[in-house]
MARFI-254271 format. One line per field, with one value per residue (C-alpha): residue in three letters; x, y, z; chain. Coordinates in Angstrom, 3 decimals. Example, Ala and Ser with C-alpha at 12.3 -4.5 7.8 and 13.67 -1.06 7.14 Angstrom:
type <- (ALA/SER)
u <- (12.300/13.670)
v <- (-4.500/-1.060)
w <- (7.800/7.140)
mol <- (A/A)
// end
This chain:
type <- (UNK/UNK/UNK/UNK/UNK/UNK/UNK/UNK/UNK/UNK/UNK/UNK/UNK/UNK/UNK/UNK/UNK/UNK/UNK/UNK/UNK/UNK/UNK/UNK/UNK/UNK/UNK/UNK/UNK/UNK/UNK/UNK/UNK/UNK/UNK/UNK/UNK/UNK/UNK/UNK/UNK/UNK/UNK/UNK/UNK/UNK/UNK/UNK/UNK/UNK/UNK/UNK/UNK/UNK/UNK/UNK/UNK/UNK/UNK/UNK/UNK/UNK/UNK/UNK/UNK/UNK/UNK/UNK/UNK/UNK/UNK/UNK/UNK/UNK/UNK/UNK/UNK)
u <- (-0.105/1.434/2.416/0.387/2.457/0.830/2.611/5.948/5.768/5.156/7.797/9.807/9.069/9.078/12.793/13.750/11.673/12.551/12.742/10.626/9.305/7.679/6.217/4.945/3.332/5.447/2.962/-0.042/-0.104/1.129/4.242/6.642/7.531/9.811/10.869/12.573/13.670/15.414/16.631/19.521/20.018/21.937/24.596/27.777/26.790/27.739/24.313/24.945/24.518/21.656/20.058/20.783/18.905/16.086/15.952/16.441/13.339/11.191/11.862/12.725/9.683/11.734/11.605/9.057/5.403/7.227/8.767/10.634/11.643/13.569/15.367/16.556/17.900/19.641/20.757/19.061/20.912)
v <- (-0.145/3.509/5.617/9.554/12.759/13.625/10.567/11.351/14.810/13.514/11.625/13.721/16.397/13.803/13.428/17.109/19.091/22.439/21.128/23.324/20.469/20.476/17.145/16.611/13.617/13.598/10.837/11.037/7.673/8.136/5.833/8.524/11.584/14.404/16.095/19.435/19.462/22.567/21.712/23.137/20.230/19.556/22.334/20.892/17.794/16.486/15.874/12.058/12.587/14.792/12.139/9.293/11.513/11.967/7.685/7.343/9.595/7.362/4.363/1.617/2.724/3.245/0.333/-0.986/1.509/4.451/3.050/6.172/9.456/12.389/14.288/18.094/19.071/21.749/23.863/27.114/30.254)
w <- (-0.245/-0.920/1.435/0.963/0.909/4.648/6.312/4.708/5.637/9.387/9.593/8.476/10.740/13.402/13.095/12.053/14.231/12.445/8.782/6.223/4.178/0.779/-1.126/-4.535/-5.906/-9.327/-11.566/-9.045/-7.977/-4.451/-5.410/-6.672/-4.379/-4.506/-0.869/-0.416/3.097/4.783/7.977/10.715/11.293/7.959/8.558/8.195/6.537/3.415/0.860/1.064/5.327/4.915/2.621/5.032/7.868/5.569/5.074/8.898/9.254/6.971/9.375/6.841/4.628/1.407/-1.364/0.436/1.254/-0.380/-4.014/-5.129/-3.286/-5.196/-2.407/-2.252/0.742/2.148/5.398/5.713/4.272)
mol <- (A/A/A/A/A/A/A/A/A/A/A/A/A/A/A/A/A/A/A/A/A/A/A/A/A/A/A/A/A/A/A/A/A/A/A/A/A/A/A/A/A/A/A/A/A/A/A/A/A/A/A/A/A/A/A/A/A/A/A/A/A/A/A/A/A/A/A/A/A/A/A/A/A/A/A/A/A)
// end
């Protein structure tokens, strides 16, 4: 069963409470999303580390309930 955008956003915000999160359903199928996440927690981290933090927030749902997630992450300016 696919995840909905609200659940993705909620999980990310639970792990990264200061995050500004924008989720887009890329195909309208509830299976392919893009997430834009800005968090101070990312400061000083590589892009890979930032993405790992988001994947950890999703608690193992990547590849199962959540088929595809294109990530854009950054620390605030």
